[in-house]
N, C-alpha and C positions, 0 to 999 in steps of 0.2 A: 379792725383787728382781721386776720386772713381766715378767710373760713364761714365768719358772718354770713348771713343767709341773705341777700338782698345788698351786696355793698358791689358784685360785679354787673354794671348797666349792662351787658354782652355788645356784640357787633355795631358798627353804628350803621344803621340803614342810609341808602343814598336808594334815589329815582331817578332813572335816568330814561331820557326820552329817543326813540330811534325814529327816527322822520326821512322822512323825501318823498321824489316822486312815483309815480303809479308804476311798478313792478322794477324797484332800482334795488332790491333785494335785502329789504326787511325782516319780512316773516325770514326768511333764509337764515340771517345773521342772531335770529334772537334763535333758531331751532339749533341753529352749530353755537351755540357758546353756553346756552342755558344748564343748569348741572339739575333742573330737576326737570319735568316734561311740558316742554313750553305749551301753552295755552295758544290755541290761534280762533280767531272767530273767521275762517275762509268757507266765502262759496265756491262754485263754480263759476267759469268766466262763461255765460250763457249769449244767447243772441240778445237778448234787451239791452246790450252795453255795445253794440254795433251803433257808432255814429256818439257814443256819450265816451268809452273808454278808447284811447289810440292804441291800438294794439298793435299798429304796425311794426315797432321794435324791438315788440316782444311775441313773436305771432305764436309760440309755445308756451305761454302761460295759460294754466287750465285753473287756476284757482288765484282768487284774490279776494282780501282782506276787508271784511267791512265793518269792523268795529274797533278790534284790538289785536298784538299780540303780545303775552308776556313772558317774561323768565326770569331766572334768580341764578346769580352768581356770590358765591361768597370766598374776599380775599384776605387768607390768612384769618385770625379768630379776631381782625379787629373790624372789619368792613362788610357788607354785606349788600349788595347790588341788585334793583329790584329793575326789571327792563319795559319798558312798556314802548310796543312797535305801532305806529300812526297809520292808519288807512291812507292810501296814497290819493282816491281820487278826489277831484275839488268837494264833489256833489258830498262827502264824507269829513270836510273841514272840521266842522262844527264840533268834529271829536277833540280836536286837538287843545282845545280852550280847559276842557274838562283832563287832559290826560297830563298836560303840562303842569297842572299847580301840587307846586311841594318838590321839582323836581331839580337836582343840583345841576343840571346840563344837557346836552342835548348831541346825538350824532345823525349829521344829514348824512345822506347815503345819495355818493353822485354817480348816475351814470354819465361820463365823460361824452357818449353816444350823443348825450340828450340835455345838455347842460342847460339849457334854458328851463326845464322841469324842476331843476333846484332850489332857483327863486323864492320860490315861494314860502320853500321850511327856512331856506336863509332870512326872509323877511321876517316869517313869523317870530324867529329865534333874539332877532334884533330888537326888534319892536318891543320885545316885554325884558331886553336884558338880561337874557340867560343865556350864558355860557353854552358854546357849543363847540365841536371840529367838525372839520369836512373828513370824508373817508371816501377814493376814489375807488367803486369797487369794481373788480378783476373781470370787464366781461372781453370778449375779443376784438381784439381793435382798437383794445384803449393804451393800451404799454406806451406808447407815443407821445403819451401826452404826462407831462411831467407835472407835482404838487404846484411849481410855480407859475405851469401855464392856468393851472385853473384856480387856483388863487386871484390871479390879476381879471380872468374870464368870470368871476364873480364878485368881484371888486369888493374885496372882503378888508374887512379893519387887519394890520400888520399883525394884532396880536393873536389870529384864527388859526390854528394848526391845522393843515392839511396834509393828509398821508395816503398810501396805496393801501389799499385793504381787499381781502379777498372772503368775502361774505360767507363762505365754502370750508373757510380755516378755522379752525376753534384760534387758534393762537394767534392767527391775524385781528379777528377779532378782541379779542384780548389785549391787545398790545391798543389797538383803537381804545378801547373804554378806560383801557388805567392814563391813555392819554387825554381823553376828556376830562376824568375825574382829578388828574393835577393840574390839568387849564382853569379847573372850576373853582380849585380848591384854592388857587395861588389868587387868583380874583377875588375870594369872599373870605382868608382869613381866619373862617368859622371853626374847621375841624384840620387837622395837620393829618395828612395821609403818612400812614406807618411805612415808614422805610423798607419796613421786610417786606411788602407788600411792591413794592419796585422794582419789578422786575420784568 
């Protein structure tokens, strides 16, 4: 009956992984889109990273994620999305297996100037049969590449969506995340994405 305690299951929680290479913009995406103060496990980039992390493409990078980023987004009254950003450096990849547990899907954030750094994230999701989308982050000089170019370069399956995105812009990040949820739920048929949230 309406008003009975315990009859409203509340919003459906969905876990989403934000992955990609070193310096691709994962922390920026989580920070831009989260409704709560996002959690970041960032540490300063120090001399110890010389010869370990390739800073040539991101010379202004001063902080790096060493465990995870975490944020939360509510979508209407029906969904709550929990975002987990992965660390990008090879030596922290062991964290990815823990973070992906229970995830409905992932966003592979790509800096198309360094597209080879995206293959590991693509392989990670493909090998675990986890649905994902590819987001081309808006770095200077990347405008000449199309989603089709990136789809071909990464040798993606035909059904994997690729879209341009600006990790600094909340609306752009939200569009990417909503596209991921739609893609994941189209594949799973477990939960129906509410029409009211498809905006």
